[in-house]
C-alpha positions in Angstrom: -0.6 -26.7 -23.2 -2.6 -24.3 -25.3 -0.6 -22.4 -27.9 -1.2 -19.7 -30.7 1.0 -19.8 -33.8 2.2 -16.0 -34.5 5.3 -14.0 -35.2 7.6 -12.8 -32.5 6.3 -9.1 -33.3 2.7 -10.2 -33.2 3.2 -12.1 -29.8 4.9 -9.0 -28.3 2.2 -6.6 -29.3 -0.5 -8.8 -28.0 1.4 -9.3 -24.8 1.9 -5.7 -24.3 -1.8 -4.9 -24.8 -2.7 -7.2 -21.8 -0.4 -5.8 -19.2 -2.1 -3.9 -16.3 -0.7 -1.8 -13.6 -2.5 -1.9 -10.2 -1.7 0.6 -7.6 -4.1 0.3 -4.7 -7.7 0.6 -6.1 -6.4 2.0 -9.4 -5.9 -0.4 -12.2 -4.8 0.9 -15.7 -3.1 -0.3 -18.9 0.6 -0.4 -18.4 1.2 0.2 -22.1 -1.9 1.8 -23.7 -0.3 2.4 -27.0 2.8 2.6 -29.3 4.7 5.3 -31.1 6.6 4.0 -34.2 8.4 5.3 -37.2 9.0 2.4 -39.7 12.0 1.5 -41.8 13.3 -1.7 -43.2 14.3 -2.9 -39.7 10.6 -3.0 -38.4 8.0 -2.5 -41.2 7.6 -6.3 -41.7 7.9 -7.1 -38.1 6.4 -4.6 -35.4 4.6 -2.7 -38.3 2.9 -5.8 -39.5 1.9 -6.9 -36.0 0.4 -3.4 -35.3 -1.5 -3.3 -38.6 -3.0 -6.7 -37.9 -3.9 -5.8 -34.2 -5.6 -2.7 -35.8 -7.8 -4.7 -38.1 -8.7 -7.6 -35.7 -8.6 -5.7 -32.4 -8.4 -2.0 -32.8 -8.2 -1.3 -28.9 -5.4 -3.9 -28.3 -2.5 -1.6 -29.1 -3.4 1.9 -30.7 -0.5 3.1 -33.0 0.4 6.8 -33.2 2.8 8.3 -35.6 5.7 10.7 -34.6 8.0 12.8 -36.6 11.2 12.0 -34.5 12.4 9.0 -32.6 13.8 11.0 -29.8 10.4 12.8 -29.4 8.5 9.5 -29.3 10.4 8.8 -26.0 9.8 12.4 -24.7 6.1 11.9 -25.1 6.2 8.5 -23.3 8.0 10.1 -20.5 5.5 13.1 -20.3 2.6 10.7 -20.2 4.3 8.6 -17.6 4.9 11.5 -15.3 1.3 12.6 -15.4 0.2 9.1 -14.5 2.6 9.0 -11.7 4.7 6.2 -13.3 1.9 3.7 -13.5 1.6 3.9 -17.5 3.8 4.7 -20.3 4.0 4.2 -24.1 6.3 1.9 -26.2 8.4 3.4 -29.0 9.4 1.3 -32.0 12.2 2.4 -34.1 14.1 0.9 -37.4 17.7 -0.2 -37.5 20.7 2.1 -37.1 19.8 6.0 -37.3 16.3 5.2 -36.0 17.4 3.4 -33.0 20.3 5.8 -32.3 17.9 8.8 -32.4 16.0 7.2 -29.2 19.3 7.3 -27.2 18.8 10.9 -25.8 15.2 9.8 -24.9 16.6 6.7 -23.2 19.0 8.8 -21.1 16.3 11.3 -20.3 13.8 8.6 -19.0 16.5 7.0 -17.0 17.7 10.1 -15.4 14.2 11.2 -14.4 13.5 7.6 -13.0 10.4 7.4 -15.4 9.4 4.5 -17.3 9.6 4.3 -21.1 9.6 1.0 -23.2 11.9 1.3 -26.2 11.9 -1.3 -29.1 14.8 -0.4 -31.4 15.1 -2.8 -34.4 18.5 -4.5 -34.8 20.5 -6.2 -37.6 19.9 -9.7 -38.5 20.5 -12.4 -35.8 21.2 -14.9 -38.4 23.7 -12.6 -40.2 22.5 -14.1 -43.5 22.7 -10.6 -45.0 25.8 -9.1 -43.5 26.3 -6.2 -43.3 22.9 -5.0 -43.9 22.1 -1.4 -44.7 22.8 1.0 -41.7 24.7 -1.7 -39.7 27.6 -0.5 -37.6 30.5 -2.7 -38.3 33.4 -2.9 -35.8 36.0 -5.3 -36.8 37.0 -6.0 -33.1 33.6 -7.3 -32.1 31.0 -8.0 -34.9 28.4 -8.6 -32.3 28.2 -4.8 -31.4 25.4 -3.1 -32.9 24.1 0.5 -32.5 21.5 -0.8 -29.9 24.5 -1.7 -27.5 24.7 1.9 -26.8 21.5 1.7 -24.9 23.0 -0.6 -22.3 24.5 2.3 -20.1 21.1 4.4 -20.7 18.6 1.6 -19.7 17.5 0.2 -16.5 16.9 -2.9 -18.5 18.4 -4.0 -21.7 18.2 -7.2 -23.7 18.3 -8.6 -27.3 15.8 -11.3 -28.6 18.2 -13.3 -30.5 16.0 -16.3 -30.7 12.1 -16.4 -30.8 11.7 -18.3 -27.7 13.7 -15.7 -25.6 10.8 -13.4 -25.9 8.9 -14.6 -22.9 11.7 -14.1 -20.2 12.8 -10.8 -21.8 9.2 -9.3 -22.0 8.3 -10.4 -18.4 11.6 -9.0 -17.1 10.9 -5.7 -19.0 7.5 -5.2 -17.4 9.0 -5.9 -14.0 11.5 -3.1 -14.3 8.9 -0.7 -15.8 6.6 -1.1 -13.0 9.4 -1.2 -10.2 9.4 2.2 -8.2 13.1 1.7 -7.7 14.3 0.2 -10.9 12.1 2.1 -13.4 13.5 4.1 -16.3 14.4 3.4 -19.9 13.7 -0.3 -20.7 15.1 -1.6 -23.9 14.3 -4.7 -26.0 16.4 -4.8 -29.1 14.5 -6.7 -31.8 16.7 -8.1 -34.9 14.7 -7.6 -38.0 14.7 -11.2 -39.0 13.7 -12.4 -35.4 10.7 -10.0 -35.4 9.1 -11.9 -38.3 10.0 -15.5 -37.3 7.1 -17.9 -36.0 6.7 -19.7 -32.8 4.0 -21.4 -30.9 3.1 -18.9 -28.1 1.6 -20.2 -25.0 -1.8 -18.4 -24.4 -0.7 -17.9 -20.7 1.7 -15.4 -22.1 -0.9 -13.6 -23.9 -3.4 -13.3 -21.0 -4.1 -10.4 -18.7 -1.3 -10.0 -16.2 -1.4 -7.5 -13.3 1.8 -5.7 -12.0 1.1 -4.5 -8.4 3.1 -1.3 -7.5 5.3 -1.8 -4.3 4.7 0.6 -1.4 7.1 -0.6 1.1 6.4 0.4 4.9 9.1 2.0 6.9 11.0 -0.4 9.1 10.2 0.3 12.7 13.6 0.9 14.1 14.5 3.3 11.1 11.4 5.3 11.6 12.1 5.5 15.3 15.5 7.0 14.8 14.0 9.5 12.2 11.4 10.5 14.8 13.9 10.9 17.5 16.1 13.1 15.3 13.1 15.3 14.1 11.8 15.7 17.7 15.1 17.3 18.7 15.0 19.7 15.8 14.8 23.6 16.3 14.9 24.4 12.6 13.7 21.4 10.6 13.2 21.7 6.8 11.5 19.1 4.4 12.9 19.0 0.8 10.3 17.4 -1.3 11.1 15.6 -4.4 9.4 13.8 -7.3 8.8 10.7 -5.1 6.2 12.7 -3.4 4.1 12.9 -6.5 4.9 9.5 -7.8 3.6 7.9 -4.6 0.6 10.2 -4.7 1.8 11.6 -1.2 1.1 15.3 -1.5 -2.1 15.1 0.8 0.0 13.3 3.4 2.8 15.8 3.0 0.4 18.7 3.5 -1.2 16.9 6.7 2.4 16.3 8.2 3.5 19.9 7.4 0.3 21.4 8.9 0.4 19.1 12.1 4.0 20.0 12.7 4.6 23.4 11.3 7.6 22.2 9.5 8.3 24.3 6.3 8.6 22.7 2.9 10.7 23.3 0.0 10.7 21.4 -3.2 13.1 20.2 -6.1 12.2 20.8 -9.6 10.8 17.2 -9.9 8.8 17.9 -6.5 7.0 21.0 -7.9 3.4 20.5 -7.1 4.1 18.8 -3.8 2.4 21.6 -2.1 0.3 24.5 -3.6 2.1 27.8 -3.6 -0.1 29.4 -1.0 0.2 26.7 1.7 1.5 28.5 5.0 4.3 26.0 5.1 5.5 26.0 1.5 8.6 28.1 0.8 9.1 27.4 -2.9 11.9 25.9 -4.9 15.2 25.2 -2.9 18.8 25.3 -4.2 20.5 26.9 -7.2 17.1 28.0 -8.5 15.3 28.4 -5.4 13.6 31.2 -3.4 15.3 33.3 -0.7 12.6 31.9 1.7 13.7 28.3 1.0 17.4 29.0 0.8 17.7 31.1 3.9 15.9 28.4 6.1 17.9 25.7 4.4 21.3 27.4 5.3 20.2 27.4 9.0 18.2 24.1 9.0 19.4 21.5 11.8 17.4 18.5 10.4 16.8 18.2 6.6 14.0 15.9 5.9 14.5 14.7 2.2 11.3 13.0 0.9 11.6 11.4 -2.5 14.6 13.5 -3.6 17.7 12.4 -5.2 19.5 15.6 -3.9 20.9 16.8 -7.4 23.5 19.6 -7.4 20.8 22.1 -8.2 18.8 20.9 -5.1 21.7 21.3 -2.9 23.1 24.3 -4.6 26.2 22.2 -5.3 26.6 21.5 -1.6 26.4 25.0 -0.3 22.6 25.1 0.6 22.8 23.4 4.0 25.3 25.2 6.2 24.6 24.3 9.6 27.7 22.4 10.9 25.5 20.1 12.8 23.0 19.5 10.0 21.3 16.1 10.1 19.8 14.4 7.1 16.6 12.1 7.5 16.1 10.6 3.9 12.9 9.0 3.1 13.1 7.1 -0.3 12.1 4.0 -1.8 15.5 3.6 -3.2 18.4 2.9 -0.8 20.7 4.6 -3.2 19.1 7.8 -2.6 18.1 7.3 1.2 21.8 7.1 2.1 22.8 10.3 0.2 24.7 13.0 2.2 26.4 10.3 4.2 23.4 10.1 6.4 22.9 7.5 9.2 19.2 8.1 9.3 17.8 6.5 6.0 14.1 5.5 5.8 13.8 3.1 3.0 10.0 3.4 2.2 7.3 4.7 0.2 7.0 8.4 0.7 3.1 8.5 1.5 3.6 5.5 4.0 6.4 7.2 5.7 4.6 10.4 6.0 1.6 8.9 7.5 3.6 7.0 10.0 5.6 10.2 10.9 2.5 12.1 11.4 1.2 9.6 13.9 4.5 9.3 15.8 5.0 13.2 15.8 1.6 14.0 16.9 2.8 16.0 19.9 5.8 17.8 18.1 5.4 21.3 16.7 7.9 23.8 15.7 8.4 26.9 17.9 6.3 30.0 17.6 9.4 31.9 16.7 10.3 29.5 13.8 6.8 29.8 12.6 7.0 33.5 12.5 10.2 33.2 10.5 8.5 30.8 8.1 5.7 33.3 7.6 8.1 36.5 7.3 10.4 34.9 4.8 7.4 33.5 2.7 5.7 36.9 2.8 8.9 38.6 1.7 9.5 36.3 -1.2 5.8 36.6 -2.5 6.2 40.3 -2.6 9.4 39.9 -4.8 7.2 37.7 -7.1 4.5 40.2 -7.2 6.8 43.0 -8.1 8.6 40.8 -10.8 5.2 40.3 -12.4 4.4 43.9 -12.7 4.8 44.8 -16.5 7.7 47.4 -17.0 6.2 48.8 -20.3 9.5 48.2 -22.1 9.5 47.3 -25.7 11.0 43.9 -24.9 9.7 42.5 -21.6 11.9 40.3 -19.4 11.1 36.6 -18.8 9.7 37.2 -15.5 7.0 39.5 -16.7 6.1 36.8 -19.4 5.8 34.2 -16.8 3.5 36.3 -14.8 1.3 37.1 -17.6 1.1 33.3 -18.5 0.4 32.6 -15.0 -2.3 35.1 -14.6 -4.0 33.7 -17.8 -3.8 30.2 -16.7 -6.3 28.1 -14.8 -5.5 26.1 -11.5 -5.4 22.6 -13.3 -3.5 23.9 -16.0 0.0 22.1 -16.5 3.1 24.1 -17.4 5.7 22.2 -19.3 9.4 23.0 -19.7 12.8 21.4 -19.6 15.9 23.6 -20.6 17.4 27.1 -20.8 16.7 29.9 -18.3 13.0 29.1 -18.0 13.4 26.0 -15.5 15.3 28.3 -13.0 12.8 31.2 -13.4 9.7 28.8 -13.3 11.1 27.2 -10.2 11.2 30.5 -8.4 8.2 32.2 -9.8 5.5 29.8 -11.0 2.7 29.5 -8.4 1.6 25.9 -8.5 -2.0 25.3 -7.6 -2.4 21.7 -8.5 -0.2 18.7 -7.8 0.2 17.8 -11.3 0.3 21.3 -12.6 4.2 21.8 -12.8 6.0 19.6 -15.3 9.6 20.8 -15.5 12.0 18.0 -16.8 15.2 18.8 -14.9 17.0 15.7 -14.2 18.4 15.6 -17.9 17.3 19.3 -18.6 17.1 18.2 -22.4 16.7 20.9 -25.0 13.8 19.9 -27.4 11.8 18.2 -24.7 9.2 20.8 -24.2 6.8 20.2 -27.2 7.1 16.4 -27.4 6.8 16.1 -23.6 3.8 18.5 -23.7 2.2 16.2 -26.1 2.7 13.5 -23.8 1.2 15.4 -21.1 -1.9 16.2 -23.1 -2.4 12.5 -23.9 -2.5 11.7 -20.4 -4.7 14.6 -19.3 -7.2 15.7 -22.0 -9.1 17.7 -19.7 -6.3 19.9 -18.8 -4.8 22.8 -20.8 -1.1 22.2 -21.4 1.1 25.3 -21.6 4.4 24.6 -23.1 6.9 27.5 -22.5 10.0 27.2 -24.5 12.9 29.4 -25.7 14.0 29.7 -29.3 17.2 27.7 -28.7 15.3 24.6 -27.3 12.5 25.1 -29.9 14.9 24.8 -32.7 16.3 21.6 -31.4 13.1 19.6 -31.7 9.9 21.5 -33.0 8.6 18.9 -35.6 6.1 17.3 -33.1 3.9 20.5 -33.8 2.8 18.3 -36.9 1.6 15.5 -34.5 -0.4 18.1 -32.5 -2.2 19.1 -35.7 -2.5 15.7 -37.2 -4.1 14.3 -34.0 -5.7 17.6 -32.8 -3.9 17.4 -29.5 -4.3 20.8 -28.1 -1.4 22.5 -26.4 -0.5 26.1 -26.0 3.1 26.9 -27.0 4.5 29.9 -25.7 7.7 30.5 -27.8 10.1 33.2 -26.2 12.6 34.6 -28.9 15.9 35.4 -27.2 17.9 35.3 -30.5 20.2 32.9 -29.0 21.0 30.7 -25.7 19.6 33.1 -22.8 20.6 30.6 -19.9 24.2 29.9 -21.1 24.7 33.4 -22.2 24.1 34.5 -18.6 26.2 31.5 -17.3 28.9 32.5 -19.8 29.2 35.9 -18.3 29.5 34.6 -14.9 32.4 32.3 -15.7 34.0 35.2 -17.6 33.5 34.2 -21.4 31.2 37.1 -22.3 28.5 35.2 -24.0 30.9 33.7 -26.5 29.1 31.4 -28.9 25.8 32.0 -27.4 24.1 34.6 -29.7 22.2 33.7 -32.9 23.9 36.3 -35.3 25.8 36.1 -38.8 29.2 34.8 -38.7 31.8 37.7 -38.9 34.5 36.3 -41.1 37.1 38.8 -40.0 36.9 37.8 -36.2 35.5 34.2 -36.8 32.9 35.0 -34.1 29.3 35.3 -33.9 29.8 38.3 -31.4 28.0 41.1 -33.2 24.8 42.9 -33.6 23.6 41.4 -37.0 20.5 39.4 -35.8 19.5 36.5 -38.0 16.4 37.0 -40.1 14.8 33.7 -38.7 11.0 33.8 -38.5 9.9 31.2 -36.1 6.4 32.1 -36.2 6.2 31.4 -39.8 8.1 28.0 -39.2 5.3 27.1 -36.7 2.6 28.3 -39.1 3.8 26.3 -41.9 3.0 23.2 -39.8 -0.7 24.1 -39.8 -0.7 25.4 -36.1 -2.5 28.5 -35.3 0.1 31.3 -34.5 -0.4 34.6 -32.5 2.6 37.1 -32.8 3.2 39.6 -30.1 4.7 42.7 -31.6 7.5 44.4 -29.5 6.1 47.4 -27.5 5.0 48.8 -24.3 1.8 46.7 -24.5 3.3 43.5 -25.2 2.5 41.9 -22.0 -1.2 43.0 -22.3 -1.3 41.3 -25.9 0.2 38.3 -24.5 -2.6 38.1 -21.9 -5.1 38.4 -24.6 -3.4 35.9 -26.7 -3.5 33.4 -23.8 -7.2 33.9 -23.5 -7.7 33.3 -27.4 -5.5 30.1 -27.0 -7.3 28.7 -23.9 -10.7 29.3 -25.7 -9.4 27.5 -29.0 -10.2 23.8 -29.6 -6.9 23.1 -31.1 -3.1 24.0 -30.7 -1.8 27.5 -30.6 1.6 28.9 -30.6 2.2 32.5 -29.2 5.4 34.1 -30.3 7.0 36.8 -28.2 10.3 38.5 -28.1 12.1 39.0 -24.7 15.1 40.9 -23.4 17.4 38.1 -22.4 19.5 40.5 -20.3 16.7 41.5 -17.9 17.0 38.7 -15.2 14.6 37.4 -12.8 14.9 37.9 -9.0 17.9 36.2 -7.3 17.1 33.5 -5.0 20.3 33.5 -3.1 21.3 30.2 -4.6 24.6 29.0 -6.4 25.6 26.4 -8.8 29.2 25.0 -9.0 30.5 25.5 -12.7 34.3 25.7 -12.4 36.0 28.6 -13.8 39.5 28.6 -15.4 42.0 29.6 -12.8 44.6 30.7 -15.4 43.7 33.1 -18.1 44.8 35.9 -20.2 41.1 37.5 -20.2 40.5 40.0 -17.3 36.8 38.7 -17.4 37.8 35.3 -16.6 40.2 36.3 -13.9 37.6 38.3 -12.3 35.1 35.5 -12.5 37.7 33.1 -11.0 37.9 35.4 -7.9 34.1 35.5 -7.5 34.0 31.5 -8.1 36.5 30.9 -5.2 34.6 33.1 -2.8 31.4 31.3 -3.6 33.1 27.9 -3.3 34.4 28.6 0.0 31.0 27.7 1.3 30.9 24.3 -0.4 30.7 21.5 2.1 32.4 18.1 1.7 30.5 15.0 2.0 32.6 13.9 5.0 35.8 15.6 6.5 37.6 18.6 5.5 37.1 20.6 2.3 39.4 19.5 -0.6 42.4 21.6 -1.2 42.2 24.5 -3.8 43.9 23.6 -7.1 43.7 27.2 -8.5 46.3 29.6 -9.3 49.8 28.9 -7.9 49.0 25.3 -6.7 51.3 22.3 -7.7 
């Protein structure tokens, strides 16, 4: 058997450079590059291998710098979503803190069901130097290292304790990365001594290998049961999730909706499944949904979930679907999701294949003319609400809806808006008018503060022909803004719209609804007398200057009655530029966007000495009364006076 003598790291890098994902007639590199921050744990292993590859075969495994290990994984996730999970980046980190910094990224990738390959370095397998710098020592189990924290956050985890283990581990890792059901964070822990050990690698391990994505067809009997249920529906509703986009099923969804007249609502991950102006599209559904989607959801007798995991935001914490006889037809490639809501009508299949089959089998089905009129009426009413919300008020500090309207108006149809945390995801879900299937990128499974800029860079890497508009509040910006340096270093153009709220706008609003009066959510000087930050002494933080210090172009919008006009002009400048621009604008966090009649279950303290909390609890119990159990009767109230 022909072999090649090389280190474990050299073998892994060469192996990764020869992996290909095949999806129908699309064939692309599974791992087109690697992010890395080097330390003593990987500089002589993965670092040396990447350097050698760069000298001998530059296109094999391109290396890219990062400023934060967490951000490396965010970039990989942003890239993976834009490529519909067909490709992602690897992320290499050193021992201890470098590895631990990737834990948040691992959780985000797994929660979003998006592939990311993590290569954290580990302590010596031989323990010849024990303990090494940055080693975590636990007397009850010396074998536990920082990297064991990746186990519950990864869809696949293994540690290369001996060089010859690399083959089976690497192949298993790629199997999971390219599996539409199992994908998420894939972690290969690499002890720093093993990284540099030598072995004779079979050439078969280093040759091109193809991973064909599975697109399972719906089973005939399951499809027939689903067709029967839909055929009897008077008020059906489709809830489209991320699975629609990952299977490239948006054209099939549109064809099915047009043929049957069934309206479509989307989860955050499903944003882009239909364009905003499609006659059957009602917008987002659930806690951050539109009135159009939520009103029809309340009355729906058959809910057709396609590629959705039914998060609490999508179901409005189980208050969205109020019809007592509602039936769920759940189409999902994962049985785990297909069986949710206690359904007896799961269709375990690829979204596109299932939709195409349903379109054929329901060729003679169409919703009633009355229902069609209702869809048209609710959609028109919500569109008018959004139109009004986008009209500038002329106040010195605009509300967030006005800002979104200005950015939307200045954007092009193929631009990609990127967001993740704070009040922006909810407002974008209701207000952003998506015009392209990949134009809406809101990371909301983990809703990770700090994702936006790094994720936006991943999107730009994946789609260099699109403008990427990163919208971020000051709270999330402060969590992870250093990848602006990466944007400058590689001339990766993104447009960052930084909205200054002087605090946490989303949690501030939520704090009011649960009766804690925005406690701890304002960015203010500490009042030593009261021990709180609840005052009007705003911090003299200059985030525009911070961004400018990284070398990025900055446009500051001064408060005033023409702030929105200035924002539109700034967007035009940013879009014409060949490099990244950050636009800084201050908003009024107390001006809220239109209500979509959704609800989110955040428990309120049933006993309190605060009048605000007691009032909030009364509102909470009223709203919670609409919450439906999975099966049977509602759970008993455990509030005031219950034993």
